[in-house]
MIKOL-943464 format. One line per 5 residues: number of its first residue (from 0); for each residue x, y, z of C-alpha. Coordinates in nm, 2 decimals, always signed. Example, Ala and Ser with C-alpha at 12.3 -4.5 7.8 and 13.67 -1.06 7.14 Angstrom:
0 = +1.23/-0.45/+0.78 | +1.37/-0.11/+0.71
***
This chain:
0 = +10.63/+6.61/+7.92 | +10.47/+6.90/+7.73 | +10.13/+6.75/+7.77 | +10.19/+6.73/+8.15 | +10.28/+7.10/+8.16
5 = +9.97/+7.20/+7.97 | +9.75/+6.98/+8.19 | +9.90/+7.14/+8.50 | +9.86/+7.49/+8.36 | +9.50/+7.42/+8.26
10 = +9.42/+7.28/+8.61 | +9.58/+7.58/+8.78 | +9.38/+7.82/+8.55 | +9.06/+7.63/+8.62 | +9.11/+7.65/+9.00
15 = +9.17/+8.03/+8.98 | +8.86/+8.08/+8.77 | +8.65/+7.87/+9.01 | +8.78/+8.06/+9.31 | +8.70/+8.40/+9.14
20 = +8.35/+8.29/+9.04 | +8.28/+8.16/+9.39 | +8.38/+8.50/+9.54 | +8.15/+8.68/+9.29 | +7.87/+8.43/+9.36
25 = +7.90/+8.49/+9.73 | +7.84/+8.86/+9.68 | +7.49/+8.77/+9.56 | +7.39/+8.56/+9.86 | +7.20/+8.70/+10.15
30 = +7.51/+8.72/+10.36 | +7.71/+8.89/+10.09 | +7.44/+9.14/+10.03 | +7.41/+9.20/+10.40 | +7.79/+9.27/+10.43
35 = +7.77/+9.51/+10.14 | +7.47/+9.70/+10.29 | +7.64/+9.71/+10.63 | +7.95/+9.87/+10.48 | +7.75/+10.13/+10.30
40 = +7.55/+10.22/+10.61 | +7.87/+10.25/+10.81 | +8.01/+10.49/+10.55 | +7.69/+10.70/+10.55 | +7.69/+10.71/+10.93
45 = +8.05/+10.83/+10.93 | +7.97/+11.11/+10.68 | +7.66/+11.21/+10.88 | +7.86/+11.22/+11.20 | +8.13/+11.44/+11.04
50 = +7.86/+11.67/+10.90 | +7.69/+11.72/+11.24 | +8.03/+11.79/+11.41 | +8.11/+12.05/+11.14 | +7.77/+12.21/+11.19
55 = +7.80/+12.22/+11.57 | +8.15/+12.38/+11.54 | +8.02/+12.64/+11.28 | +7.72/+12.72/+11.50 | +7.95/+12.77/+11.81
60 = +8.18/+12.99/+11.61 | +7.89/+13.20/+11.48 | +7.75/+13.22/+11.83 | +8.08/+13.35/+11.97 | +8.10/+13.60/+11.69
65 = +7.75/+13.73/+11.76 | +7.81/+13.75/+12.13 | +8.12/+13.95/+12.06 | +7.92/+14.19/+11.84 | +7.64/+14.22/+12.10
70 = +7.88/+14.28/+12.39 | +8.08/+14.55/+12.21 | +8.45/+14.61/+12.20 | +8.48/+14.79/+12.53 | +8.30/+14.54/+12.75
75 = +8.47/+14.32/+13.00 | +8.48/+13.94/+13.00 | +8.22/+13.94/+13.28 | +7.98/+14.15/+13.07 | +8.03/+13.91/+12.78
80 = +7.96/+13.62/+13.00 | +7.64/+13.79/+13.11 | +7.54/+13.82/+12.74 | +7.61/+13.46/+12.70 | +7.40/+13.36/+13.00
85 = +7.11/+13.58/+12.88 | +7.13/+13.42/+12.53 | +7.12/+13.07/+12.69 | +6.81/+13.17/+12.89 | +6.64/+13.28/+12.57
90 = +6.75/+13.01/+12.33 | +6.83/+12.72/+12.56 | +7.13/+12.49/+12.54 | +7.13/+12.42/+12.16 | +7.50/+12.34/+12.12
95 = +7.58/+12.10/+12.40 | +7.84/+12.19/+12.66 | +7.91/+12.56/+12.61 | +8.07/+12.62/+12.94 | +8.40/+12.49/+12.82
100 = +8.43/+12.76/+12.55 | +8.42/+13.06/+12.79
***
């Protein structure tokens, strides 16, 4: 009976080792390497997208701040909009849809 237990335990351990080695070996096949590279590229794309979104938001915030400074504290909203339109004529539309921020 003891021998049967140890044979079964050894077989179970062998199966687990073979499964783990098979998974590790798959990582070094072309498909496994492709999956790994694909996951890495997706992570980099996500980070780049977040960076660009942060930069656009920071640029829009700085633009609003500069327009406020150029317009002065006593000017009306229409005068500030005129400054914004003039800046857009000079610099073009660098930040996407700026009409929604006014």
